[in-house]
C-alpha positions as CSV (number, residue, x, y, z in Angstrom):
1,X,38.1,21.4,-26.5
2,X,37.8,17.6,-26.1
3,X,38.8,15.6,-29.1
4,X,37.9,12.2,-27.6
5,X,34.2,11.1,-28.2
6,X,32.2,10.1,-25.1
7,X,31.9,6.4,-24.6
8,X,28.6,4.9,-25.7
9,X,26.3,3.9,-22.8
10,X,25.8,0.2,-22.4
11,X,22.2,-0.9,-22.9
12,X,20.6,-2.1,-19.8
13,X,19.0,-5.5,-19.7
14,X,15.2,-5.4,-19.3
15,X,14.9,-8.8,-17.7
16,X,17.2,-10.3,-15.2
17,X,18.3,-13.9,-15.8
18,X,15.9,-16.4,-14.2
19,X,18.5,-17.7,-11.8
20,X,19.2,-14.2,-10.4
21,X,15.5,-13.6,-9.8
22,X,15.3,-16.9,-7.9
23,X,18.2,-16.0,-5.7
24,X,16.6,-12.6,-5.0
25,X,13.3,-14.1,-4.0
26,X,15.0,-16.6,-1.7
27,X,17.2,-13.9,-0.2
28,X,14.2,-11.6,0.3
29,X,12.1,-14.3,2.0
30,X,15.0,-15.2,4.2
31,X,15.6,-11.6,5.3
32,X,11.8,-11.2,5.9
33,X,11.7,-14.3,8.1
34,X,14.8,-13.1,10.0
35,X,13.3,-9.7,10.6
36,X,10.0,-11.2,11.8
37,X,11.9,-13.3,14.4
38,X,14.2,-10.6,15.6
39,X,14.2,-8.6,18.8
40,X,12.0,-5.5,18.1
41,X,9.0,-7.5,16.8
42,X,9.3,-10.2,19.4
43,X,9.4,-7.6,22.2
44,X,6.1,-6.1,20.9
45,X,4.4,-9.5,21.4
46,X,6.2,-10.3,24.7
47,X,3.6,-9.2,27.3
48,X,1.2,-10.9,29.7
49,X,-1.8,-10.9,27.4
50,X,-3.5,-14.2,26.7
51,X,-5.6,-15.0,23.6
52,X,-7.7,-18.1,24.1
53,X,-5.5,-19.0,27.1
54,X,-2.3,-18.9,25.0
55,X,0.4,-16.1,25.4
56,X,0.5,-13.7,22.5
57,X,4.3,-14.4,22.0
58,X,3.7,-18.1,21.5
59,X,0.9,-17.4,19.0
60,X,3.1,-14.9,17.1
61,X,6.0,-17.4,16.9
62,X,3.8,-20.1,15.6
63,X,2.1,-17.8,13.1
64,X,5.4,-16.6,11.7
65,X,6.7,-20.1,11.5
66,X,3.6,-21.3,9.6
67,X,3.7,-18.3,7.3
68,X,7.4,-18.9,6.6
69,X,6.8,-22.6,5.8
70,X,3.8,-21.7,3.5
71,X,5.8,-18.9,1.8
72,X,8.8,-21.2,1.2
73,X,6.5,-24.0,-0.1
74,X,4.7,-21.6,-2.4
75,X,7.9,-20.0,-3.7
76,X,9.5,-23.4,-4.3
77,X,6.4,-24.6,-6.2
78,X,6.2,-21.5,-8.3
79,X,9.9,-21.4,-9.2
80,X,10.1,-25.1,-10.0
81,X,6.9,-25.2,-12.1
82,X,8.4,-22.6,-14.5
83,X,11.3,-24.8,-15.4
């Protein structure tokens, strides 16, 4: 027989602080960019096929680069406009 009462559970926060959310978004975007520019996906595009006379790997790298810049720009604008 246990005479000590069980400790009360701590209530969980429903909303994360805004700064923690920002850090999560930045980290997630950084990891996504890193994965898109890493070996397995680069190897998929690394073959002798041309699209409009340009190698597919070059198009992939430029596409990821443009998407990364656009994503960072959109995220920065969204996060700074809320302040």
